[in-house]
C-alpha positions in Angstrom: 11.6 -17.4 5.6 8.2 -16.8 7.1 4.6 -17.5 6.0 1.5 -15.6 7.2 -2.2 -15.8 6.5 -5.2 -13.8 7.6 -8.8 -15.0 8.2 -12.0 -13.3 9.1 -14.8 -11.0 7.7 -15.4 -7.3 8.0 -18.6 -7.6 10.2 -17.6 -11.1 11.7 -16.4 -11.7 15.0 -12.8 -10.3 14.2 -9.7 -10.6 12.0 -7.0 -13.3 12.6 -3.4 -13.5 11.5 -1.2 -16.5 11.8 2.7 -15.7 11.4 4.8 -18.8 11.0 8.7 -18.9 11.0 9.6 -16.2 13.5 12.7 -17.2 15.4 12.7 -17.9 19.1 14.0 -15.2 21.6 12.4 -12.1 20.1 10.7 -9.9 22.8 7.3 -8.9 21.7 5.9 -5.5 22.8 2.2 -5.8 22.6 1.8 -2.0 23.1 3.7 -1.4 19.8 1.5 -3.9 17.9 -1.5 -2.1 19.2 0.0 1.2 18.3 0.5 0.1 14.7 -3.1 -0.9 14.6 -4.1 2.5 15.8 -2.2 4.0 13.1 -4.0 2.1 10.4 -7.3 3.7 11.8 -6.0 7.2 11.4 -6.4 9.6 8.7 -8.5 12.5 7.6 -11.3 11.3 5.3 -11.7 7.9 7.2 -15.3 6.7 7.6 -17.6 5.9 10.4 -16.3 2.3 11.1 -13.2 3.8 12.6 -15.2 5.7 15.3 -16.8 2.5 16.3 -13.5 0.1 16.4 -10.7 0.4 18.9 -8.5 -2.4 17.5 -6.5 -4.3 19.9 -4.4 -7.3 19.3 -4.8 -10.5 21.3 -1.7 -12.7 20.9 -3.1 -16.2 21.2 0.1 -18.3 20.6 3.6 -18.3 19.9 4.8 -16.5 23.1 6.1 -17.5 26.5 6.6 -14.8 29.1 6.5 -12.2 26.1 9.3 -13.9 24.1 8.6 -15.8 20.8 9.3 -19.6 21.1 9.6 -20.5 17.3 5.9 -21.7 16.9 3.2 -20.1 14.8 2.2 -16.6 16.4 -1.6 -16.4 16.3 -3.0 -12.8 16.6 -6.8 -12.0 16.9 -8.2 -8.4 16.5 -11.8 -8.5 17.7 -14.6 -6.6 15.9 -17.0 -4.5 17.9 -19.3 -4.3 14.9 -19.9 -8.1 14.3 -23.5 -8.3 13.0 -22.7 -10.1 9.7 -25.8 -12.2 9.9 -28.1 -9.3 10.5 -27.0 -7.0 7.7 -29.2 -6.6 4.6 -28.2 -8.2 1.3 -26.4 -6.3 -1.2 -28.0 -6.9 -4.6 -26.6 -4.1 -6.8 -22.8 -4.7 -7.2 -20.6 -1.5 -6.8 -18.4 -0.6 -9.8 -14.7 -0.9 -8.8 -15.2 -3.4 -5.9 -15.0 -7.2 -6.0 -18.7 -7.5 -5.7 -19.7 -8.6 -9.2 -16.5 -10.6 -9.9 -17.1 -12.4 -6.5 -20.6 -13.2 -7.4 -19.6 -14.5 -10.8 -16.8 -16.7 -9.3 -18.5 -18.3 -6.3 -22.2 -18.3 -7.5 -23.6 -16.0 -4.9 -26.9 -14.1 -5.2 -25.8 -11.6 -2.5 -22.6 -9.6 -2.7 -22.5 -9.5 1.1 -20.9 -12.8 1.0 -18.1 -11.2 -1.2 -17.5 -7.7 0.3 -17.2 -9.2 3.9 -13.9 -10.8 2.9 -12.7 -8.4 0.1 -13.1 -5.4 2.6 -9.9 -3.7 3.6 -11.0 -4.6 7.3 -8.7 -7.7 6.6 -5.6 -5.5 6.5 -5.9 -5.2 10.4 -4.6 -8.8 10.4 -1.7 -7.9 8.2 -0.8 -5.0 10.3 -0.7 -6.9 13.3 1.7 -9.5 11.7 3.6 -6.8 10.0 4.3 -5.1 13.6 5.8 -8.3 14.7 8.1 -8.3 11.7 9.1 -4.6 12.4 10.2 -5.8 15.9 12.2 -8.3 14.5 13.9 -5.9 12.0 14.6 -3.2 14.6 16.8 -6.0 16.3 19.1 -5.3 13.2 18.7 -1.6 12.9 16.3 -1.8 9.9 13.6 0.9 9.9 10.5 1.4 8.0 8.2 4.4 7.4 5.6 5.6 4.9 4.3 9.1 4.1 1.5 10.4 1.8 2.9 12.1 -1.3 -0.4 12.9 -3.1 -4.0 12.9 -2.5 -6.7 14.1 -5.0 -4.2 15.5 -7.3 -2.4 17.6 -4.6 1.3 16.6 -4.4 3.7 17.0 -1.6 7.2 18.4 -1.8 9.5 16.4 0.2 12.7 17.1 -1.8 15.8 17.2 0.4 14.1 15.7 3.5 15.9 12.9 5.2 14.4 9.5 6.5 14.2 11.2 10.0 12.8 14.4 8.7 10.0 12.7 7.0 9.3 10.3 10.0 9.1 13.3 12.3 6.9 15.6 10.0 4.4 12.8 8.9 3.9 11.2 12.2 0.2 10.8 13.1 0.6 13.2 16.1 1.6 16.0 13.7 -0.2 15.3 10.4 -3.9 14.5 9.9 -3.0 12.8 6.5 0.5 11.6 7.5 2.1 14.2 5.0 5.4 15.7 5.6 4.6 18.9 3.6 2.3 21.0 5.9 0.9 23.3 2.9 0.2 20.3 0.8 -1.5 18.6 3.7 -3.9 21.6 4.1 -4.7 21.5 0.4 -5.3 17.6 0.6 -7.8 18.1 3.5 -9.6 20.6 1.4 -9.9 18.2 -1.6 -11.1 15.6 0.9 -13.9 17.9 2.2 -15.1 18.6 -1.3 -15.1 15.0 -2.3 -17.2 14.3 0.8 -19.8 17.0 0.0 -20.1 15.6 -3.5 -20.5 12.0 -2.4 -17.3 11.2 -4.0 -13.9 9.6 -3.0 -10.3 10.2 -3.7 -7.2 8.1 -4.2 -3.5 9.0 -4.0 0.2 7.9 -3.6 2.3 6.8 -0.7 6.0 6.3 -0.5 7.4 3.5 1.8 11.1 3.9 2.7 13.2 1.2 4.4 16.5 2.3 5.9 19.6 0.3 6.7 18.9 -2.8 4.8 22.0 -4.7 4.1 23.1 -5.7 0.6 22.5 -9.1 -0.6 18.7 -9.8 0.3 17.0 -11.5 -2.4 18.5 -13.3 -5.5 18.8 -12.9 -9.3 19.1 -16.7 -9.7 15.3 -17.4 -9.9 12.3 -15.3 -10.7 10.6 -15.9 -7.6 13.5 -15.1 -5.3 13.8 -11.6 -6.7 13.0 -9.2 -3.7 11.7 -6.3 -5.9 9.1 -8.8 -7.4 8.1 -10.0 -4.0 7.8 -6.5 -2.7 5.7 -5.4 -5.6 3.6 -8.5 -5.3 2.8 -7.7 -1.4 2.0 -4.1 -2.1 -0.2 -4.8 -4.9 -2.3 -7.3 -2.9 -3.5 -4.4 -0.6 -7.0 -3.4 -1.4 -7.4 -0.6 -4.0 -3.7 -0.5 -5.1 -3.4 -0.3 -8.7 0.2 0.3 -9.4 3.7 0.3 -7.9 7.0 2.1 -8.6 10.4 1.2 -7.2 13.0 3.9 -7.0 12.6 6.3 -9.9 10.7 3.5 -11.6 8.0 5.0 -13.8 9.8 8.2 -14.2 13.0 6.4 -15.3 11.4 4.9 -18.2 11.4 8.0 -20.2 15.0 8.9 -19.5 18.4 7.9 -20.8 20.6 5.2 -19.1 23.2 7.8 -18.1 20.5 9.8 -16.1 19.1 6.7 -14.3 21.8 4.3 -13.3 23.6 5.1 -9.8 27.3 5.4 -9.8 29.3 3.1 -7.4 31.5 4.7 -4.9 33.9 3.1 -2.4 34.8 4.5 1.4 38.2 3.3 2.0 38.0 4.1 5.7 34.7 2.3 6.4 35.6 -0.3 3.6 32.0 -0.3 2.1 30.6 0.2 -1.2 27.7 2.6 -1.8 25.9 4.6 -4.6 26.1 8.4 -5.2 22.3 8.5 -6.0 19.5 6.0 -5.5 17.4 6.0 -8.7 17.3 2.2 -8.2 15.4 2.4 -4.9 17.9 0.2 -3.3 17.3 -2.7 -5.5 19.4 -4.0 -8.5 19.0 -7.4 -10.3 16.5 -8.5 -7.7 18.9 -7.9 -4.8 19.2 -5.2 -2.1 22.3 -3.0 -2.6 22.5 -1.3 0.7 20.8 1.8 -0.2 17.3 2.9 1.1 14.4 0.8 -0.4 12.0 3.2 -1.7 8.5 2.2 -3.2 5.8 4.3 -4.4 2.3 2.9 -4.1 -0.7 4.2 -6.2 -4.2 3.8 -4.7 -7.4 4.2 -6.6 -10.4 6.1 -5.0 -12.4 4.0 -2.7 -15.1 2.1 -4.7 -18.1 2.8 -2.4 -19.6 6.1 -3.3 -22.5 7.9 -1.3 -23.5 9.2 -4.7 -23.5 5.9 -6.3 -22.8 5.0 -10.1 -25.0 3.0 -12.3 -25.3 -0.8 -11.7 -27.6 -3.7 -12.2 -29.8 -5.6 -9.8 -28.4 -9.2 -9.7 -32.0 -10.7 -9.4 -34.0 -8.5 -11.9 -31.3 -7.5 -14.3 -32.8 -4.0 -14.2 -30.6 -1.0 -14.1 -30.3 0.5 -10.6 -27.9 2.6 -8.7 -25.0 0.7 -7.1 -25.5 -0.4 -3.3 -23.9 2.0 -0.8 -22.1 0.9 2.3 -20.5 2.7 5.2 -17.2 3.8 3.8 -14.3 6.2 3.7 -13.9 9.3 1.5 -10.1 8.3 1.3 -7.8 5.9 3.0 -4.5 6.7 1.5 -2.8 7.3 4.9 -4.1 4.0 6.2 -2.8 2.4 3.0 0.7 3.4 3.7 0.4 1.7 7.3 -0.6 -1.4 5.7 2.1 -1.2 3.0 4.7 -0.7 5.7 3.5 -4.1 7.2 3.6 -6.1 4.1 7.1 -4.7 3.2 8.2 -5.5 6.7 7.0 -9.0 6.3 8.8 -9.4 2.9 12.1 -7.9 4.2 11.9 -10.0 7.3 11.3 -13.3 5.1 14.3 -12.5 2.8 16.4 -11.5 5.9 15.8 -15.0 7.5 16.3 -16.8 4.3 19.9 -15.3 4.1 20.8 -15.4 7.6 18.5 -18.2 8.7 18.6 -19.6 12.3 16.1 -20.9 14.8 16.9 -18.2 17.4 17.6 -14.3 17.4 21.1 -15.2 19.0 22.0 -17.6 16.0 20.7 -15.2 13.4 22.7 -12.2 15.0 25.9 -14.2 15.0 25.1 -15.1 11.2 24.5 -11.4 10.5 27.4 -10.0 12.2 29.8 -12.5 10.4 28.2 -11.3 7.1 28.9 -7.5 7.7 32.4 -8.5 8.6 32.7 -10.4 5.4 31.6 -7.5 3.3 34.2 -5.3 4.6 36.8 -7.8 3.4 35.7 -7.7 -0.2 
């Protein structure tokens, strides 16, 4: 299993991540880690902060000559905009943000002390740590992608597209909002423009797909070992995410069992079990079943509005407009990159729990033996 934590404030010196539990012998491509950080900054509707920062990971510990050595991996992403002590106080909390709840919890008189840590800037640390997890999973053929399926009420049509189709069509070099449906992408950008003109913000939905996951990760034996629960928790921890649906999830609740559950098939030549559909999203009973893991994530509109809602001054208790900060119109495409990262970390943790070892070589031996065992069932 792995553990990770982040530290740092939005306008502090930077964001830090510590990733503990990665095995020795994994070659870390720092260019890939930085590419993942750049992907997080991408997206039509992002705000001015993204024009200032150029996120680059400094790996401070846990490597020797580019290889992991089994000790905690420390990663630092430096902020160019780091004037935390010079910024004005924020006295009128923003509806939908952590401002007021944080003031009440910690006894602050200035929401600046809340927003600096509650900010989604924190996710730079999670994306950096998740990039290391992705490098680990790639060693075993496991791939992860995300793509935007809705922004501002405009839905993408990706029916019939394969993992590789979606990966190509939603790549940052081909889509401004990381959407695999070009017609929908154009309409999404139009909605973003309208929201910007009105001082408003937009939410949306993202799908994360994990390919080539072996059956048997997670467990039904205890509630906290169910991998679907751990994945849902990780995704729900992302700022502004308000709901998650696995497989056909939400839609399946209105259907009959005969329409939802996935028939089991067996390939005699390959000696493997599979499913003829994937309404379960690759997870049954808290355990992976070998199908693609599919997770839909629902993100609310950004809480900071340039045309602010009503609020109350913390000092005077008088009615005032909510404070404004530099912000995005929407960050749905970035949310997908963060979701990939936290999903990669959870899959890696479950993978290491099952095939545990202190080195990549040992884990590979355990994994290969397990695949051979599956063919003997």
